[in-house]
C-alpha positions in Angstrom: 0.0 0.0 0.0 2.9 2.3 0.8 4.6 1.6 -2.5 1.2 2.2 -4.3 0.7 5.5 -2.6 4.3 6.6 -3.4 3.7 5.6 -7.0 0.4 7.4 -7.2 2.0 10.5 -5.7 4.9 10.4 -8.1 2.5 9.9 -11.1 0.4 12.9 -9.9 3.5 15.1 -9.7 4.6 14.1 -13.2 1.1 14.7 -14.6 0.9 18.1 -12.8 4.3 19.1 -14.1 3.4 18.1 -17.6 0.1 20.0 -17.5 1.8 23.0 -16.1 4.6 22.8 -18.7 1.9 22.5 -21.5 0.0 25.5 -20.1 3.1 27.8 -19.9 5.2 26.6 -22.9 3.8 29.6 -24.8 4.1 32.1 -22.0 7.6 32.1 -20.7 9.1 34.6 -18.2 10.2 36.9 -20.9 8.1 36.1 -24.0 4.7 35.1 -25.4 4.6 32.8 -28.5 1.9 33.6 -31.0 1.2 31.3 -33.9 0.2 32.9 -37.2 -0.7 31.4 -40.6 -1.5 32.5 -44.1 -0.5 31.9 -47.7 3.1 32.9 -48.6 3.0 30.6 -51.6 0.4 29.8 -54.2 -2.2 32.1 -55.9 -3.1 34.1 -52.7 0.5 34.7 -51.5 -0.2 38.5 -51.7 -2.5 38.0 -48.6 -0.1 36.0 -46.4 3.0 37.9 -47.3 1.4 41.2 -46.4 -0.3 39.8 -43.4 2.9 38.3 -42.1 4.9 41.5 -42.7 2.3 43.9 -41.3 2.0 41.9 -38.1 5.7 41.4 -37.8 6.3 45.2 -38.0 3.8 45.9 -35.3 5.3 43.2 -33.0 8.7 44.7 -33.6 7.5 48.2 -32.6 5.8 46.8 -29.5 8.8 44.8 -28.4 11.1 47.9 -28.9 8.9 49.6 -26.4 9.2 46.8 -23.8 6.7 44.3 -25.1 3.5 43.6 -23.1 3.5 43.2 -19.3 7.3 42.7 -19.4 7.2 40.0 -22.1 8.3 40.2 -25.7 6.1 38.9 -28.5 7.4 36.1 -30.7 5.5 35.1 -33.8 5.8 31.6 -35.3 4.5 31.8 -38.9 3.3 28.9 -41.1 2.4 28.9 -44.8 -1.1 27.5 -45.6 -0.8 28.0 -49.4 -4.4 29.1 -49.4 -5.4 25.5 -48.8 -7.9 24.2 -46.1 -5.9 21.1 -45.7 -2.5 22.9 -45.4 -4.1 25.5 -43.1 -5.4 22.8 -40.7 -1.9 21.0 -40.7 -0.3 24.4 -40.0 -2.6 25.1 -37.1 -2.2 21.6 -35.6 1.6 22.1 -35.7 1.3 25.5 -34.1 -1.0 24.3 -31.3 0.3 20.7 -30.6 4.0 21.0 -31.4 4.9 24.7 -30.9 2.3 25.1 -28.2 1.4 28.7 -29.1 -0.7 30.8 -26.7 -3.0 31.9 -29.5 -3.5 31.8 -33.2 -3.7 34.7 -35.7 -5.1 34.1 -39.2 -3.8 36.5 -41.9 -5.0 34.4 -44.8 -8.1 33.9 -46.9 -11.5 32.4 -46.1 -10.8 29.2 -48.1 -7.9 28.2 -45.8 -9.2 29.7 -42.6 -12.5 27.9 -42.9 -10.6 24.6 -42.8 -9.3 25.3 -39.3 -12.5 26.4 -37.5 -13.8 22.9 -36.3 -10.4 22.0 -34.9 -9.9 25.4 -33.2 -13.3 25.3 -31.6 -12.6 21.8 -30.3 -9.2 22.8 -28.9 -10.5 26.0 -27.4 -7.3 27.9 -28.4 -8.0 31.6 -29.0 -7.9 32.6 -32.6 -8.0 36.1 -34.0 -8.9 36.3 -37.7 -7.6 39.5 -39.5 -8.5 39.1 -43.1 -10.8 36.1 -43.8 -14.5 36.9 -43.9 -15.7 33.2 -43.7 -19.1 33.4 -41.9 -18.3 30.5 -39.6 -15.5 32.4 -37.8 -18.1 34.3 -35.8 -21.4 32.6 -36.4 -22.5 30.4 -34.7 -20.8 32.3 -31.8 -17.7 30.7 -30.2 -15.9 32.4 -27.3 -12.4 31.6 -28.6 -12.9 33.0 -32.1 -12.6 36.7 -33.0 -12.9 38.6 -36.3 -10.8 41.8 -36.6 -10.1 44.1 -39.6 -12.4 42.4 -42.0 -16.1 42.2 -41.4 -18.9 39.7 -41.8 -19.7 38.5 -45.3 -23.3 39.4 -44.6 -22.2 42.9 -43.8 -20.4 43.2 -47.2 -23.7 42.2 -48.7 -25.7 44.8 -46.9 -23.3 47.7 -47.8 -22.7 46.6 -51.4 -26.3 46.1 -52.2 -27.3 49.5 -50.8 -24.5 51.2 -52.6 -25.4 49.5 -55.9 -29.1 50.4 -55.6 -28.8 53.9 -54.1 -25.5 55.4 -55.4 -25.5 53.9 -58.9 -29.3 53.8 -58.9 -28.8 50.5 -60.8 -31.7 48.3 -61.8 -29.7 45.9 -64.1 -26.6 44.5 -62.4 -24.1 41.8 -63.5 -21.9 40.0 -61.0 -18.5 38.6 -61.9 -17.2 36.5 -58.9 -14.3 34.2 -58.3 -15.2 30.6 -57.2 -13.2 30.9 -54.0 -14.9 31.0 -50.6 -14.4 34.7 -50.0 -15.7 35.9 -53.3 -18.6 33.4 -53.3 -19.7 34.6 -49.9 -19.5 38.2 -50.9 -21.6 37.5 -54.0 -24.2 35.4 -52.2 -24.6 38.1 -49.5 -24.9 40.9 -52.0 -27.6 39.0 -54.1 -29.5 38.2 -50.9 -29.8 41.9 -49.9 -30.4 43.2 -53.4 -33.5 40.9 -53.5 -34.6 41.4 -49.9 -34.1 45.2 -49.6 -34.4 46.4 -53.1 -36.3 43.8 -55.1 -33.5 43.6 -57.6 -32.5 40.3 -59.3 -29.1 40.4 -60.9 -29.1 39.9 -64.7 -26.5 37.3 -64.4 -23.7 35.9 -62.2 -20.5 35.0 -64.1 -17.7 33.0 -62.5 -14.0 32.6 -62.9 -11.1 30.9 -61.0 -8.2 32.3 -59.1 -5.2 32.3 -61.4 -7.2 33.0 -64.5 -5.6 35.3 -67.1 -8.4 35.7 -69.7 -11.8 37.0 -68.8 -13.0 37.7 -72.4 -15.9 35.3 -72.3 -17.3 36.6 -69.0 -16.9 40.2 -70.1 -18.6 39.6 -73.4 -21.5 37.9 -71.6 -21.7 40.9 -69.2 -21.7 43.3 -72.2 -24.6 41.5 -73.8 -26.7 41.8 -70.6 -26.3 45.6 -71.0 -26.1 46.2 -67.2 -26.1 49.6 -65.4 -23.1 48.4 -63.4 -20.7 45.4 -63.3 -19.7 44.2 -59.8 -16.5 42.2 -59.6 -15.6 40.2 -56.5 -12.3 38.4 -56.4 -8.6 38.9 -55.8 -6.4 41.8 -56.9 -4.3 39.9 -59.5 -7.3 38.7 -61.5 -9.2 41.9 -61.0 -6.4 44.0 -62.5 -6.4 41.8 -65.7 -10.2 41.8 -65.9 -10.4 45.6 -65.6 -7.9 46.1 -68.4 -9.6 43.6 -70.7 -13.0 45.2 -70.0 -11.7 48.6 -71.2 -9.9 46.9 -74.2 -13.3 45.4 -75.2 -15.0 48.7 -75.0 -17.2 48.2 -71.9 -18.3 51.6 -70.8 -20.4 50.5 -67.8 -19.2 51.6 -64.3 -17.4 48.9 -62.4 -17.8 48.2 -58.7 -15.3 45.9 -56.8 -15.3 44.0 -53.6 -13.1 45.2 -50.7 -10.3 42.7 -51.4 -9.7 44.4 -54.8 -9.4 47.8 -53.2 -5.7 47.7 -53.2 -3.0 50.0 -54.7 -1.5 47.0 -56.6 -4.7 46.8 -58.7 -4.2 50.3 -59.9 -0.5 49.7 -60.7 -1.2 46.5 -62.6 -4.3 47.6 -64.5 -2.3 50.4 -66.2 -5.0 53.1 -66.0 -8.0 50.9 -66.5 -9.0 51.2 -62.9 -9.8 54.9 -63.2 -13.4 55.5 -62.0 -13.7 52.1 -60.3 -15.4 52.2 -56.9 -15.4 49.9 -53.9 -15.2 49.8 -50.2 -12.1 49.9 -47.9 -11.8 48.4 -44.4 -9.7 51.3 -43.2 -10.3 55.1 -43.4 -7.3 55.7 -45.7 -5.3 53.4 -47.9 -1.6 53.0 -48.7 -0.7 55.7 -51.3 -2.9 58.3 -49.6 -1.3 61.8 -49.2 -2.6 61.9 -45.6 0.4 62.6 -43.3 -0.5 59.7 -40.9 -0.5 57.2 -43.8 2.7 58.6 -45.2 4.3 58.3 -41.8 3.2 54.6 -41.5 4.3 53.8 -45.0 7.8 55.3 -44.3 8.1 53.1 -41.2 7.0 50.1 -43.3 9.5 50.8 -46.1 12.4 51.2 -43.6 11.6 47.7 -42.5 11.1 46.2 -45.9 13.2 48.3 -48.3 13.3 45.6 -51.1 9.5 44.8 -51.3 7.9 44.5 -54.7 5.9 47.2 -56.3 2.4 47.7 -54.8 3.6 47.2 -51.3 2.7 48.0 -48.6 -0.8 46.9 -49.5 -4.1 47.2 -47.5 -3.4 43.7 -46.1 -0.2 45.0 -44.6 -2.2 47.7 -42.8 -5.0 45.4 -41.7 -2.6 42.9 -40.1 -0.5 45.7 -38.6 -3.5 47.1 -36.8 -4.8 43.8 -35.7 -1.4 42.8 -34.2 -1.9 45.9 -31.9 -5.4 44.8 -31.0 -4.1 41.4 -30.0 -1.4 42.9 -27.9 -4.0 45.2 -26.2 -6.0 42.1 -25.4 -2.8 40.5 -23.9 -2.1 43.7 -21.9 -5.6 43.6 -20.4 -5.2 39.9 -19.6 -2.7 40.8 -16.9 0.8 39.7 -15.9 -0.1 36.0 -15.9 -2.3 35.7 -19.1 -4.5 32.7 -19.6 -6.7 32.0 -22.7 -9.7 33.0 -20.6 -8.2 36.3 -19.4 -7.1 37.1 -22.9 -10.6 36.5 -24.2 -12.0 38.8 -21.5 -9.4 41.3 -22.4 -10.5 41.5 -26.0 -14.2 41.5 -25.0 -13.5 44.7 -23.1 -12.3 46.6 -26.2 -14.7 49.4 -27.4 -13.7 51.5 -30.3 -10.0 50.7 -29.8 -7.7 51.8 -32.7 -4.0 52.0 -32.9 -4.2 55.3 -34.8 -5.8 57.1 -37.7 -4.7 54.5 -40.3 -6.9 51.9 -38.6 -10.6 51.4 -38.2 -11.8 51.0 -34.6 -12.4 47.5 -33.1 -15.2 46.6 -30.6 -16.1 43.3 -29.1 -18.6 42.2 -26.5 -19.3 39.0 -24.6 -22.1 38.4 -27.0 -20.4 38.9 -30.3 -16.8 39.0 -31.5 -17.2 41.0 -34.7 -14.6 43.7 -34.4 -15.4 45.9 -37.4 -18.7 46.8 -39.1 -17.3 49.9 -40.8 -16.7 50.2 -44.5 -15.5 53.3 -46.3 -16.5 54.0 -50.0 -13.6 54.9 -52.3 -13.0 55.6 -56.0 -9.9 55.4 -58.2 -9.1 59.0 -59.1 -5.7 60.1 -60.7 -4.1 56.8 -59.7 -5.2 56.7 -56.1 -8.1 55.4 -54.1 -9.9 58.5 -52.8 -13.0 58.8 -50.5 -16.5 59.0 -51.9 -19.2 61.0 -50.3 -21.8 58.4 -49.4 -23.2 57.0 -46.2 -25.3 53.9 -45.5 -28.8 54.7 -44.2 -30.1 51.2 -43.9 -29.6 49.8 -40.4 -27.5 46.7 -40.2 -29.2 43.4 -39.3 -26.0 41.5 -38.5 -26.1 41.8 -34.7 -29.7 40.8 -34.3 -28.8 37.1 -34.5 -26.6 37.4 -31.4 -29.3 38.7 -29.1 
């Protein structure tokens, strides 16, 4: 009996030490380990590269000022190649092998959606910066947060109202990529056009990420004789489609989804983007003459002097701001952060913003949608400039959380 008791006590101590080690592996005396993932290879690499670099710049600035509650932030980044399978493998590695404190997604909806079930099951906090996949925040899960981007349903509300009231369009053609993000935007927009304005799009034309020729879709759009053409997809494909649309002589105004509202589209389309309108997730975009944006861009270029043309992009700015939001949640979690105290810390944020280049973030214990704000913009003289328009239709997004 004595030997049995000694064995049980020894086993208990080993198990307790192992559990304590697992709980604190990501929170050392002098650092907190954050796991981030996004595509730095494949067709959506523009997302992950910008997300990684924007977040890294923010963490470097924060660490230079002493970190958070005496600890420096270390980011472990994994490439998901815009694949749900790769994203799930990356997240499992970060959680089970690297034992990160929390996860930060800076990739697209396609890949991020593949991790949701696992993350919910594990209970690891995950902050999603760019992906608008609906399942991130609905149904509600306490450990999942959406930051810079907004709900796919919110895109639908704002886009539909803008198409109907600003353009006063009755005949609308949609061109959408077949990826998760664009499909969700298109679905949400069609839903609200029908429900709020009794408008049925003339047609919905699809294309794939990586396509180089959009002639067939554009000719079909031209035949429909729409008042406006709405394009939802990624910047590389959009830039080509815009140029081909003008080459084919399409005169209709073109509206684009927020992922396409990027300085790189203007540079790549070689003037064909002039007059294109869309919505930005931040009040000013890279390339703006506003002194606050110019100051931020100068800091970014000092860190990444050899970056390709078109950088920094909006996705750099989104991830940069969200890194500060994450750290503010950690600061509020206290000197001995736990997943629960971190979640409560984020839930206490109301209209938090790192500066004028970021939109405010607000969370509550009932919903974790940080941003419902979208700013209309138009390409004028080679830059995205503000458009004077405001939504008047109340959002219905938060009703489902009551």
